[in-house]
FIDODO-875114 format. One record per atom (N, C-alpha, C, O): x, y, z. Coordinates in steps of 0.2 Angstrom, whole numbers, plus 5000, padded with zeros to 4 digits. Layout:
<nodes>
XYZ...
</nodes>
This chain:
<nodes>
513050315571513050305564512750365560512250385563513050385555512750445552512150435548512150375544511650475548511050465544511150475537511450525535511050415533511150425525510850475522511050495517510250495525509850555522510250615522510050665518510650625527511050685528511750685525512150725527511950635522512650625519512750675514512350695510513350715515513550765511513750745504513950685503513550785499513750765492514350795490514450855490514850755488515550775487515650775479515850735476515450835476515550845469514850825466514550765467514650855461514050835457514250785452514750775450513650745450513750695445513950725438514350685435513750785437513950805430514650825430514950805425514950855435515650865435516050805435516550805432515850755438516150685438516150665431516750635429515650665428515650645421516050685416516450655412516050745417516550795413517250775414517650775410517450765421518150755422518350685419518850675417517850635419518050575417518150575409518550555406517650615406517750625398518350665397518750645392518550715401519150755399519750705400520250705396519750665405520250615406520350565401520950555399519850545398519850505392520150535386520550505383519950595385520250635379520950645380521350635375521150665386521850675387522250605386522850605383522050555389522350485388522350465380522950445378521850485377521850465370522350505366522750485362522350575368522850625365523550595366523950595361523750585372524350565374524550495370525150495368524050455370524250385366524350405359524850375356523950445356524050465349524650495347525050475343524850545352525550575351526050525351526550525348526050485356526550435357526650395351527250375349526050365349526150325343526450355337526850335333526150415335526350455330527150475330527450465325527350495336528050515337528450455336528950455333528250395339528650335338528750315331529350305328528150315327528250295320528550345316528950325311528550405317528850455313529650455315530050455310529850445321530550435322530850375319531350375317530450325319530650265316530750275309531250245306530250305305530250315298530850355296531250345291530950415300531550455299532250425299532650435295532250385305532850345306533050295300533550295297532450265297532550215292532750255285533150235281532450315284532650355278533350385278533750375273533550405284534250425285534750365284535250375281534550315286534950255285535050235278535550215275534450245274534450225267534850275263535250255259534850345265535250395262535950385263536350385258536150365269536850355271537150295267537650305264536750245266536950185263537050205255537550175252536550245253536650255246537250295244537650285239537350345248537950395247538650345248539050355244538650305253539250265254539350225248539950205246538750195245538850155239539150195233539550165230538950255233539150295227539950305228540350305223540150325234540850335236541250275235541750285232540950225237541350155236541450145228541950125226540950155224540950135217541450185214541850165209541350255216541850295213542550285214542950285210542750265220543450255222543650195219544250195216543250145218543450075215543650095208544150065205543150125204543250145197543850185196544250165191543950235200544550275199545250235200545650245196545250195205545850155207545950105202546550095199545450075199545550015194545850045188546250015185545550105186545750135179546550165180546950145175546650195186547350225186547850165187548450175185547750115190548250055191548450035184549050015184547950025180548150005173548650055170549150035166548550125171548950175168549650175172550150175168549650165178550250165182550650105180551250105181550450045178550849985176551350005171551949985172551150045166551650055161552150105163552750105162551950155167552350205170552850185174553450205174552650135179553150105183553650065179554250055181553450035174553949995170554450035166555050025166554250105164554650145161554950195166555350235164554850185173555150235178554950305176555350345178554350315174554150385173553750415179553150415179554250435184553950455190553650525189553150545193553850565185553550635184552850625181552350655183552750575177552050565174551550535180550950555180551850495184551450465189551250525194550650525196551650565195551550625200551050675197550550695200551150675190550650725186549950695186549450725187549950625186549250595186548950595192548350615193549250595198548950595204548750665206548250675208549150715204549050785205548450805202548050845204548450795195547850815191547150785194546650815194547250715196546650685199546350725205545750735205546850745209546650775215546350845214545850865217546650875209546450945207545750945204545350995205545650895200545050905196544450875199543850885198544550825204543950795207543950825214544350805219543450865216543350895223543250845228543350855234543050775226542950725232543550695234543550655239544050695229544750665231545150705235545350765233545250685241545650725246546350715245546750765246546650655244547350645243547450585238546950545238548050585235548250525232548950505233549350545234549150445234549750415235549950355231549550315230550550355228550850295225551450275229551950325230551550215231552150195234552350135230552050095226553050115232553350055228553149995232552749995237553449945230553349875234553549875241553249835245554049925243554249925250553849975254553949985260553350015251552950055255553250125254552950175258553750145250554050205250553750255245553450225240553650315246553250365242553650375235554250385235553150365230553450375223553050445221553450485217552450455223552050515221551550525226551250485229551450595227550950615232550650685230550950725228549950685232549650745230549050755235548750705237548950815238548450825243548050885241548450935239547450895243547050955241547251005246547350995252547251065244547351125248548051125251548251155256548551085248549251085250549651105244549651075239550051165244550451185238550951135237551251095241551051125230551551075228552251095231552651045232552451155231553051165234553151145241553651115243552651155245552651135252552651055252552951025256552351025247552350955247552950925246553150875248553350955242554050935240554550935246554950895247554450995250554851005255554650975262555150955265554050965263553850935269553750855268553750825263553650825274553550755274552750745273552350765277552550725267551850725265551450685270550850695270551650635273551250585277550950625283550450615285551350675285551150715291550550755289550150775293550550785283550050825281549350795281548850825282549350725280548650695280548650645285548250595285549050645290549050605296549150525294548750485297549550515289549650445287550350425290550750465290550450355291551150335293551650345287551450355281552350345289552850365284552950305279553050315273552850245281552850185277552150155276551850135282551950145270551250115269551350045267551750035262551049995270551249925267550849915261550349945259551149875257550949855250550249815251550149785256549849825246549149795247549049745241549149765235548949685243548949635237548349635233548349595228547849665236547149665232546849735234547049765238546249745230545949805231545549805238545249755239545649855242545349865248545049935249545249985246544549935253544149995255544149995262543849955265544350055265544350055273544250135275544450175271543950145280543850205283544450235287544750195291544750295286545250325289545050395291544550415289545550425296545450485298546050535296546550515298545850575291546450615289546250685288545650705286546650735290546550805290545950825294545550865292545850785299545250805304544550785301544050815304544550745297543850715295543950645293544450615292543350615292543250545290543350535283542950575279543750495281543950485274543850405272544050365276543650395266543550325264544250315259544250345254544650275261545250265257545150195253545050145256545350205246545250145242545950135239546350185237546250075240546950055239546949995234546549955235547349995229547449935224548149925222548549975222548349865221549049855219549149865212548749855208549749885210549949895203550349835202550949825204550149795197550449725196550849735189550649755184551449715190551949705184552149635184552549615188551949605178552149535177551849495184552249445186551249505185550949475191551249485198551149445202551649535198551949545205551849615207551749665202551749625213551549695216552149735215552649735219552149785211552649835210552549895214553049935215551949915216551749965220551049965222550649925221550850025225550150025228549950095226550250145228549250105224548950165223548450175228548050135229548450235231547950255236547550315235547950365234546950315235546550385235546150385241545750345243546150445244545650465250545050505247545150555245544450475248543850505245543550535251543350505256543350605251543050645256542350625257541950605252542150625264541450605265541050665267540450665270541250725265540950785267540250795264539850815267540250785257539550785254539050735257538450755258539350675259538850635262538550655269537950655271539050695273538850715279538350775278537850785282538450815273538050875272537350845270536850875272537350795265536650775263536350745269535650755270536650705273536350675279536050735284535550725287536450785285536250845289535550875286535150885290535550885280534950915276534350865277533850885279534450795276533950755277533650745284533050745285534150755289533950745296533550815298533050805301533750875295533350935297532650925294532150945297532650905288531950895285531550845288530950855289531850785291531450745294531150775301530650755303531650805304531350835311530850885309530350895313530850925304530350975302529650945301529150965303529750885297529150845296528850815302528250815303529250795307528950765313528650815317528050805320528950875318528650925322527950955319527450965322527950955312527350975309526750925310526250935311526950855310526450805311526250805319525650805320526650825323526450825330526050885331525550875335526150935328525750995329525050985326524551005329525050955321524450935318523950895322523450905323524350835325523950795329523750825335523150815337524150865338523950905344523350945343522850945347523350985337522751025336522150985335521651005337522250925331521650885330521350855337520750855338521850835341521550805348521250865351520750855355521550925351521250985355520550995352520051005356520450995345519751005342519250955344518750965346519450895344519050835345518850835353518350825355519350855357519250855364518750905366518250895370518850965363518351025364517651005362517151015366517550975356516950955354516650895358516050895360517050845361516850795365516550825372516050805374516950875374516750895381516150935380515750935385516050975375515451015374514850965373514350975376514950905369514350855369514250825375513750805377514850805379514750775385514350815390513950785394514550885390514150925395513450925394513050925398513250925387512550925386512150855388511650855391512550805386512250735388512250725396511850695399512750755399512850745407512250785410511950755415512050845407511550875410510850845409510450845413510850805403510150775402510150715406509550695408510750675408510650625413510550645420510250615424510950695422510950715429510250745431510050745437509950775426509350815428508850765431508550775436508650705428508150655431508450635437508050615442509150615438509450595444509350635450509250615455509450705448509350755453508650755456508450755462508150745451507450745453507350685458506950685463507650625456507550565460507850575467507550545472508450605467508750615473508350665478508250645484508050715475507550755479506950715482506750725488506650675477506150635479506250585485505950575489506850555484507150505489507250535496507050505501507450595496507550625502506850645505506750645511506450665501505750685504505450615506505050625511505550565503505250495505505550475512505250455516506250485512506550475519506350515525506350495530506150575523505850625528505150605530504850625535504850555527504150535528503650555523503050535525503750595518503250615513503150555508503550545503502650505510502550445506502150465500501950415496501950525499501550545493501950575487501650595482502650575489503050605484503050565477503050505478503150595472503150565465503650595461503750655462503950565456504350595451504150585444503750535443504250635439504050635432504650635428504950695427504850585425505350575420505150555414504850495413505350585408505150565402505750565397505750605392506250525399506850525395506850465390507250465386506350425391506350365386506850315386506950275382507250315392507750265393507650235400507150235403508250205403508250165409508050215415507750195420508250285414508050335419507350335420507050345425506950335414506250335415505950275418505450285422506250215417506050155420506250165428505850135432506750195429506950195436506450245440506250235446506250295437505750345440505050305441504750315446504850265436504250235437504350185442503850175446504850145443504950105448504950135455504650115460505250195455505250235462504550255464504350245469504150275459503450295460503050235463502650235468503150175460502850115462503050095469502650075473503750095470503950085477503650125482503550105488503650195480503350245485502650225487502350225492502250205481501550185482501450125487501050125491501950075485501850015489502050025496501749995501502550075497502750085504502250125508502150105514501850165504501350195508500750145510500450155515500650105505500150045507500350005513499949995517501049995513501249955518501249985525501049955530501350055525501350095531500650095534500550085540500150095529499450095531499250035534498950025539499549975531499349915534499749905541499449875545500349925541500649925547500349955553500349935559500050015551499750055556499150015559498950015565498749985554498149945556498349885561498049875565498949855559499149795563499449825570499349785575499749885570499949905576499449915582499549915588498849935579498249945583498149885588497949895594498249825586498149765590498749725592498749675595499349765591499949725592500049715600500249665602499949765604500049755611499649705614499849665618499049695611498549635614498949575612498949525616499149565605499449505603500049485607500249435608500449545608501049535612500949505619501249455621500449535622500249505629500049435628500149395633499649415623499349345622499949305621500049245624500449325617501049275615501449275621501749215623501549325625501949325631501649275636502049235640501049275637500649235642500749155639500849115643500649145633500749075630501449055631501548995633501949095630502649075631502849065638503149015640502549105642502649095650502349025652502648995656501749015649501448945651501848885648501948835651502148895642502548845639503148835643503448775644503448895645504148885649503948855656504348815658503348865659503248835665503148765664503348715668502748745658502748675657503348635656503548585658503848675652504548645651504848635658505248585659504848685662505148685668504848635673505248595676504248625672503948565676504148495674504248455678504248495667504548425664505248415667505448365669505648475666506348465668506448455675506948415678505948475680506048465687505748405689505948375695505448365685505148305687505348245683505148185685505748255678505948195674506548165678506948195681506548095677507048055681507748055677508248035680507748075671508348075667508648145667508248195667509248145667509648215667509748235660510048205656509448295659509548325652509948395653509748435657510448395649510948455649511048475642511148425638511048535640511248565634511848605634511948645639512348585630512948625630513148645623512848615618513548695622513748725616514448685614514648635617514748705608515248665606515848665610516348625610515948725614516448725619516348695626516748685630515748665627515548625633515248665638515048635643515048725637514748775642513948745643513648735638513848745649513148715651512648775650512748825653512048755647511548805646511148815653511148765657510748865654510348875660509848825661509648795667509448805655508948755656509248685656509548665652509048645662509248585663508848545668508448585671508848485669508448445673508748455681509348465682508248465685508348475692508748415695509148425699508648355692508948295695509748295694510148265698509948335689510648345688511048375694511548345696510748425697511048455703510948405709511348415713510448365709510348315714510948265714511148245719511148245708511648195708512348225709512748195712512448285705513148305705513248375709513848395708512748405711512848465715512648525711512548515705512648585714512448645710512848665704513448645704512548695699512948705693513048785693512548825692513648805693513848875693513648905685513748865681513548965685513348995678514048995674514549015677513948985668514548985663515048935664515548945661514948885667515448825668515348775663514748765660515848745661515848695656515748625659515848615665515448575655515248515658515848475661515848445666516448475658517048445661517248475667517448435672517248535668517448575674516948555679517048545685516248555678515748535682515848465685515748455691516048415681516048345683516748335686516948275688517248385686517948375688517948355696518348305697517548385700517548365707517248295708517448265713516748275704516448205705516948145702517048095706517248155696517648105694518148135689517948145683518748145691519248185687519448155681519548185675519548085681519748045675519248055669519348065664518548045671518048055666518048125664517948135658518048175668518048245666518648255661518548295656519248225662519748235657519648205651519848235645519348145650519248115644518648155640518748165634518148185644517648225641517948285638517748305633518348315642518648385640519048375633519048415629519448315633519848305627519348295621519448315615518848255622518348235617517948305614517848305608517848345619517448405617517948455613517748495608518548455615519048495611519148465604519148505599519148405603519148375596518548385592518548405586517948395596517348405593517348485590517148495585517648525594517648595593518148615587518048655583518648575586519148585581518848575574519048605569518348525574518048515567518348475562518148475556518948445564519348405559519048345558519148315552518748315563518348245562517648255561517348305564517248215558516548215558516248225565516448185570515748265566515448275572515148215575515148205581514848175571514448115574515048065576514948035582515548055573516148015575516348045582516548005587516448105583516748135589516248125595516448105600515548125594515148115599515148045601515048025607515247995596515247925598515847905602515847865606516447945602517047935605517047965612517447955616516548005614516448035621516347985626515947935625516647995632516547935637515747935639515447985640515547875640514847865641514647825648514047815649515147815652515047785659515347825664515947835664514947845669515247885675515047855681514447835682515447845686515347815693515447865698516047895698514947885702515047935707514647915713514047895713515047915719514747895725514447825725513847815728514747775721514447705721513847705716513547645716513647755713513147755708513447755701513947785700513147715696513347715689512847755685512247745686513147795680512747835676512947825669513547815667512447825664512647815657512447875654511947905655512947905649512847965646512747955638513047915635512247985635512147985628512148055625511848105628512548065620512648125617512248135610512348085606511848185609511548195603511648265600511648315604511848275594511948345591511248375590510748345589511348445592510748485591510748515584511148555583510248495580510248525573510648475568510948425571510748495562511048455557511748495555512048475550511948545559512548575557513248535558513248495563513648545554514348505555514848555553514948575547515248585557515348555564514748575569514348615568514748525574514148535579514248595583514748615585513648635583513648695587513348685594513448725599512948625595512648615602512548545603512448505598512548515609512448445611511948445616512048475621511548395615511048375621511348315624511548265621511548315631511748265635511248235639510948275643511148175638510548135642510948085647511348045645510848095653511148055659510648015662510048035664510747955663510347905666510647865671511247845671510347865677510547825683510447745681509847725681510947705680510847635678511147595684511247535682511147615690511447575695511047515696511247455696510347525697509947465698509947415692509947355693509847455686509847405680510547365679510447305677511047395681511747365681511747305686511947255684511447325692511447265697511047215695511147155696510447225692509947175689510347135684510247075683510647175679510947135674511547095676511647035674511947115681512447075684512147015688512346955687511547025691511246965694510946915689511046855690510746945683510446895678511046855675511046795674511646895674512246855671512446805676512746755674512446825683512646775688512246715688512446655688511546725687511146665687511246625680511246565681511346655675511446625669512146585670512146525667512646615673513246575674513146515678513446465677512746525684512546465688512246405684512346345685511746435679511346385675511846345671511846285670512346385668512846345663513246295667513346245665513446315673513846275678513446205679513746155679512846215681512346155682512346115676512346055677512246145670512246105664512846065663512846005662513446095664514046055664514146005669514345945668513846025675513945975680513445915679513645855681512945925676512445865674512745825669512645765669513045865664513245825658513845785659513945725657514345815663515045785664515245805671515645845672514945765676515045785683515745775685516045825688516045725683516845715684517245765681517645795685517145785675517545835672517445905675517945935676516845925677516745985680517045985687517246045689516945935691517245935697518045935697518345965701518345905691519045915690519145985689519746015691518746025685518846095684518846135690519246175691518446115695518346155701519046145705519246185708519246075705519846065709520446105706520846125709520446105699521046145696520946215697521446245698520346245697520246315699520546325706520846375707520446285711520646295718521446295718521746335721521746255713522446255713522746315710523246345712522346345705522546405701522546465706522946505706521946465710521946525715522546525720522646575722522846465721523346465725524046495722524446515726523946505715524546535712524446605711524946645708523846635712523746705711523746745717523346745721524346775718524446815724524846885722525246875717524746935725525146995723525846995724526247015720526046955729526746945730527146895726527746885727526746845722527046795719527346815712527346875710527746775709528046785703527546815698526946785697527746865694527246895689527046845684526546845682527546815681527446765676526946705678526546695674527046685684526646625686525946655687525446625685525846715690525146745690524846755683524246745683525246785679524946795672524746725669524146725666525146675669524946605667524346585670523846555667524246585677523746565681523046595679522546565678523146665679522546705677522246685670521646685669522746685665522546675658522246605657521746595654522546555661522246485661521546485664521146455661521446515669520846525673520346555668519746535668520546605665520046645660519846595654519246595653520346555651520246515646519746455648519246445644519846425654519446375656518746395658518246365656518746455661518046485663517646495657517046485657517946525652517646545646517346485642516846485640517746425642517546365639516946335642516546305639516946345649516346315653515746365653515246355656515846425650515246465650515246515656514746545657515746515660515746565666516046635664516646645665515546675660515846735657516046785663516446825661515646785668515846835674516546825676516946865677516746755677517346745680517846755675518446785676517746745668518246755663518346835662518846855661517746865663517846945662518246975667518647015666518146945674518646975679519346955678519746995679519446895675520146875674520446925668521046945668520046935663520246985658520347055660520847085658519947075665520147145668520747145672521147195672520947085675521547085679522147085674522647115675522047045668522547045663522747115661523247135660522147155659522247225657522647265662523047305660522447255668522747295674523447285674523847325675523647215674524347195674524747225668525347245668524347225662524747255656524847325657525347355654524447365660524547435661525047455666525447495665524947415672525447435677526147395677526647415680526147345672526747305671526947275678527547265679526447255682526647225689526147175690525747155686526147145696525747095698525047115699524847175699524547065699523847085700523747125707524047105712523247165707523147205713522747155718522347115716522747175724522447135730521647145729521247095730521447205727520747215726520447175720519947145721520847175715520647135709520547055711520147025709521047035714521046965716520446955721520146895720520346995725519846995730519146985726518746945728519047035721518447035717518346965714517846935714518846935711518846875707518746815712518346775711519046815718518946765723518246765725517846715726517946825727517246835729516746805724516246775726516846825718516446795713516446725712515946685711517046695713517046615713516746585719516446535718516846615725516546595731515746595730515346555732515446655727514746655726514546605721513946575722514946585716514746535712514746465715514246425714515246455719515246395723514646385728514346335729514446445731513946445736513246425732512846385735513146455726512546435722512546365720512046335719513146335719513146265716513146215722513146155720513246235728513346195733512746145734512946085735512146155732511646105733511646055728511445995729512046075722512146025717512745985717512845925715513246015721513845975721513945925726514245875725513545935732513645885737514245885740514545945741514545835742515245835745515745825740515945765738515945875737516445875731517045845733517345805729517245855739517945835741517945755743518445725743517345725743517345655744517545615738517345635733518045565739518245525734517745485731517445445735517545495725517045455722517345435715517645465711517245365713517445335707516845325703516445285705516745355697516245345693516445295688516945305684516045235687516145185683515645175678515045155680515745185671515245175666515045095666515345055668514345085664514145015664514544975660514644915661514844995654515244955650515844935654516144875653516144975658516744955662516544905667516944865668515944915670515744865675515644795672515944745674515344795666515244735662515944705660516044645661516444745658517144725657517444695663517744645662517344725669517644695675517344625676517644585679516644625675516344555677516644505672516744445674516744515666517044475661517744455664517944395664518144505666518844495669518744445675519244405675518344455679518244415685518044345683518344295687517644335678517544265676518044225673518044165672518544265670519044235666519744235669520244205667519744275674520444285677520644225681520244195684521344225682521644165685521944185692522144145696521944245694522244265700521944335702521644375699522044345709521844405712522244465709521944525709522844455707523244515705522944545699522944605698522644505694522344525688521744565690521644625687521344545695520744585697520944645700520644705699521444645704521744705707521944755702521844815703522244735697522544775692521944815688521944875686521444775687520844795683520444845688520344905685520444835694520044885699520444945699520245005700521144935700521544995700521445045694521445105694521445005688521345045682520645085682520645135679520145055685519445085685519545155689519045195689520045155694520045225697520345275693520345335695520645265687520845315683520345335678519745305677520445385675519945425670520145395663520645405661519545375659519745355652519945425648519645475649520345415644520645475640520145505636520145565634519645465634519045495630518745555633518545595629518645545640518245605643518545675642518245715640519245685644519445745643519545765636519445825634519645715631519645735624518945765622518945815618518445725624517745745622517545815625517245855622517845825631517745895634518045945629517746005628518645935627519045985623518645995617518546055614518345945614517945945607517345985608517146035604516945975614516346015615516546085616516146135614517146105620517346175621517446205614517346265613517846165610517946195603517346215599517346265596516846175599516246185596515946245598515646285594515846255605515546315608515946375606515646425605516546375607517046435605516946455598516946515597516946405593516846425586516246455585516246505581515646445588515046475587515146545590514946595587515446555596515446625599515946665595515846725594516446635591516946675587516746685580517146715576516146665578515946675571516246625566516246645560516546565569516746525564516246475561516346435557515646475564515146435562515146365565515546355570514846315561514846245563515446215561515746225556515746175566516446135564516346065566515946045570516746025563516845955564517345945569517945965568517245905575517745885580517745815580517245775582518345785578518445715578518845695584519345725586518645645588518945615594519245545593518745505591519845535593520145475592520545445598520945485600520345385600520645365607520645295607520345255603521045265612521045195613520845185621520445225623521045125624520745115631521245145636521245115642521645195634522045225639521645255645521145295643521845245651521645285657522145325660522745305660522045385663522545425665522345445672521745445674522845465676522645485683522345555683522745605681521745565684521445635683521745685687521845745684521945675693522245725697522945745695523045805695523345695693523945715690523945755684524345795682523445735679523445765673522945825673522945855667522645845678522245905678522545965676522245995672523145985678523446045675523546045668523546095664523745985665523845975658523245995654523246035650522645955656522045965653521746035654521446065649521946065659521746135660522146185655521846235653522846175655523246215650523046195643523146245638522746135641522546125634522046165632521846175626521646205636521146255634521446305629521146335625522146325631522446375627522546345620522546385615522746275619522846245612522146255609522146265603521646235612520946235609520746305607520546315601520846355611520646425609521146445603520846485599521746435604522246455598522046425591522046455586521846355592521646325586521046355583520946355577520546375587519946395584520046475582519846495577520346515587520346585585520946605580520846635576521546565581522046585577522046545570522146565565521846475571521946435566521346435561521546435555520746425563520246415559520046485555520046535559519946485549519746545545518946555546518546505548518746615544518046625544517646585538518046565534517046575539516746535533516846565526516946535521516846635526516946665519517646655517517846645511518146655522518846645520518946575517519346565513518646525521518746455519518346445512518646405508517846475511517446475504517946495499517946465493518246555500518746585495519346535494519546535488519546505499520146455498519946385496520346345495519246375495519046315492519046255497519046195496518946275504518946225509518246215511517846265511518146155514517446145517517346155524517646205526516946125527516846135534517446125539517846075538517646175543518246165547518246105551517646075553518846075552518846015556519446015561520046035559519245995567519745985572519845915575519245885575520445885576520445815578520845815584521345845585520545775589520845765596520945695596520545655596521645675597521745605598522245585604522545635606522245525606522645495611522745425610522345385608523445405611523645335611524245325615524645375616524245265617524845245622525245195618525045145616525945205618526445155615526945145621527345195622526945085623527445075629527245115635526745115638527745155637527645195643527545275641527845315645527345285636527245355633526545365630526345325626526145415632525545425630525545495625525845545627525345485619525345545615524645575614524145545612524645645615524045675614524145725608524645765608523645715603523745755597523145795596522545775597523245865594522745905593522945945586523445965585522445935581522645965574522045995571521445985573522146045567521646075563521846085556522446075554521346105552521446115545521446185543521146205537521646235547521546305546522146335542522446305538522246395544522746435540523446425542523946445538523546385547524246365549524646425553524346485553525246415555525646465558526046505553526346485549525946575554526346625550527046625553527146665557527446585550528146575553528546645552528946665556528446675546528846745545528646795550529046835552527946795551527746845556528046825563528246875567528046765565528346745571529046755571529346775577529446755566530146765566530246845567530646865571529846885564529846955566529746975573530047015576529246935576529046945583529646925587529846955592529946865586530546845589531146895589531446905594531246915583531846965583531747025586532147055589531047045586530947115590531047105597531147145601530947035600530947025607531647005609531846995614532147005604532846985605532946915605533446895608532546875602532546805602532846775596532746805591533246725596533446695589532846665585532346645588532946675579532346645574532646625568532246625563533246595567533546575561533246505559533146495553533146465564532846395562532146385564531846425568531846325562531146315564531146295572530646315575531646265574531746255582531746315586531446325591532046365583532146435586531446465587531246495592531046455581530346485581529846455585529446485588529946385586529546345590529646365598529146375602530246375599530446395606530246465607529946485613530246515602529946575603529246575604528946615608528846535601528146525601527946505608527346525610528346465612528246445618528446495624528446475630528746545622528946595627528346645629527946655625528446665635527946715638528046785634528546805633527446815632527446875628527546875621527446925618527546815618527646805611526946775608526746725611526646815603526046785600526046805593526446855591525746765589525646785582525146835580525046855574524746855585524246895584524446965585524946985589524147015580524347085581524047125586524247175589523447095588522947135593522747075598522547025595522647095604522447045609521647055609521347105607521346995611520546995611520346965618520846945622519746965619519546925625519646855625519646825630519846825619519946755619520746735619520946695623521146775615521846755615522246825613521946875612522846815612523346865610523746895615524046945614523746865621524146895627524846865626525346895629525046805623525646775623525846745629526446735631525346715632525446685639525246605638525546565642524746595634524446525634524846465633524946425636525246475627525746415625526246415630526546355631526546465633527046455639526746415644527046375647526046425646525746385651525746315649525746275653525546305643525546235640526246195641526246145643526746235639527446205639527546195647527846135648527346235651527546225658527146165661527446125665526546155659526146095661526446035658526445985662526646035652526945975649527645955653527745895654528046005654528645995658528545965665528945925667528045985668527845965675527745885675527845855680527445865669527345795668527945755666527845695664528445795664529045755662529045745654529345705652528545775651528445765644528845815639529245855641528645805633528945845628528345865623527845825622528445915619527945935614528245955607528845965607527845945602528145965595527545995591526945975593527746035586527246065582527446055575527946065573526946045570527046045563526446085560525846075562526646135556526146175553526446205546526946215545525946195542526046225535525546275533524946265534525746335531525346395530524846375525524946345520524146385527523646375522523346305523522846285520523746255527523446185527523246165534522846125535523546195539523346175546523946175551524546175549523846155557524346145562524146075566523646065567524746045568524645985572525145985578525745995577524845985584525245985590525245915593524745875593525845895595525945825598526245835605526745865606525945805610526145805617526345735619525845695620526945715621527145655623527245655630527745685632526845615634526945615641527045545644526745495642527645535648527745465651527145445655526845485659526945385655526445355659526645295663527145265661526245275668526445215672526145155669525745155664526445095671526145025668525445015669525144975665525145045674524345035675523945085670523345075670524245125666523945165662523445125657522845155655523645075654523245035649523144965652523544915651522644955655522444885658522144845652521844865647522244785653522044735648521344715650521144695655520844735645520144725647519744705640520044735635519244675640518944655634518544705631517844695631518844765629518444815625518844825619519444805619518544865614518944875608519544915610519544965614520044905606520744945607520745005604521145045606520245025600520245095597519545115596519045075594519345175596518745205595518845275592519245305593518345295588518345365585517645385585517145355583517545455587516945485587517045545583517445585584516545565579516545625575515845655577515345635576515945725579515345765582515345825578515945855577514745855577514745915574514345965579514246025578
</nodes>
């Protein structure tokens, strides 16, 4: 780089100022000349136009007066046929008026009666064709009125004035005079020469004035430029001396303007600089000692930082926006994932350990580097769980600094293998506790659930029908969730996600994991279950008392046998109350708040084993009623509704038992269902078509699936369970008012024994 103190000076400042002034003078002169020339030319043109117009007006007036007077005289001459007088009049007019070039009198047919032309002898005029002498046609048409027109005759421009000679109001002939424009042209030529002379005189005067003013300006500018440049030259010399190291240099400027202020400022700057140099020299005396002290302190701090990074249990890595790993990092990182090459990015470093995680991290860091989205949002979307060699790691990302886009990221990695195992153990223990609670509260119902799960597991095989597996897994998930078995429900949900992605049957590994979890749960419950497979009939005290009453009043053993046979069946109230309890718990988990569950039933008893698949599938109706049907508390308040209400009812009429589940929620969105049906290629014209579509696999009224519902499998499982019992189902729903499901199932004659208990009961629970 060139030293600015030795930069060559290209032209002095004084010469630059003079050149600038000269350029301004030249531009002003050119502009002035241009303006003066323009306006002088414009004025001359206007004057010439006025002169030409004035002369033309005079010629026009002269011709009109001459023609008008002579037509009156010619009127009598034509009446008397005095052609010699006519010719004498025309000839005398041409001879006496130098502006009249020719005169012609014609009859009504355009034939010549008299003709005279300047500079043409009369003898020649009588012998020659006169029209040729003045370049006029042989026959001139009659003119009905006075006209003035320009013509070209005898080699020059002529103004011809023609007027009719009227005799008894009829055109008897035409008089024409050609007026020469020679005087007009001469006058215009003189005026034009005079205007040109005036213009040139003006231009010469302006040029002289500009030259005088320019010379005076240049002389004055030279003097002022010298006065300005002299102090600047002194400042330049002083600045160069200061740059060479002469800190005592000063300038003396007494111009009384900004240059004097500039000189004073320079002197002050030089004095301050000298003071600073002296202070710097004083500081430099102890600089080496201070550098050694700071270096030692920094080395100690780096050793402390290295000691922390080498012994901390958490993996700490810093990366830039492109993902390149910095050199300073925790030693445990290399222990977990291997040596870190220099200049490698974090996704490339983790590629060998877990390629899928590395790919997601790479895409996230690319999005972060683009800067199109907020940096905080990009960091939240980066993958945070990594599994390598059977160990689980959690990653937390924090931006370094407050810049956006993010320039650097701190990555904190923690081994959570033991914590996850402990968490799973705690969840498993809580699951066992919930199962024990259900077993204590409703032993028969929970044992029935266990038997139904055993049946469901028989339907979950990789080689089985995909639809059957989906229904079985979805039903198992729903019932497990309602009983609080979250681990089992979560494994079922994972299997559903897997089947959704692969569009195939569940994997053997997933089924094995689910089966193993269920076996572990059964092993933990074995001390509480006892001999589950042993046939045990639980009879409430009220039923025993009713049986004793029947024995005291019965007339035959057949009646007693019928009553005892009925006691082996399950009262319909039990499964209904289970569904109500499951609905209340699900409403709390889904944020629907407290709900009212009404249970209406009679003395109907059902075969628990035969009806188990039905009650198991009814979990889908409960979950749809709570998740799909019931609004949130704020939505119900906005709609003017009170506390949500679900009703579970059962009654038997003849040989048919009706199970009814209703809610007062938002109802089925039939139009949305129609759109889903048409998208799936199903008919949707009638309400029956829509109900059939609702019961098909893969059809749901939800736009997004959740852990609870939205797969489009549950109601198909309900329909299948009802059909296996030989029953039928129906649905009534009004948007904004609620939905009512009715399931009619054929029953045996022993379903409703006659016993001395109330024929109807209703329980309302919150």
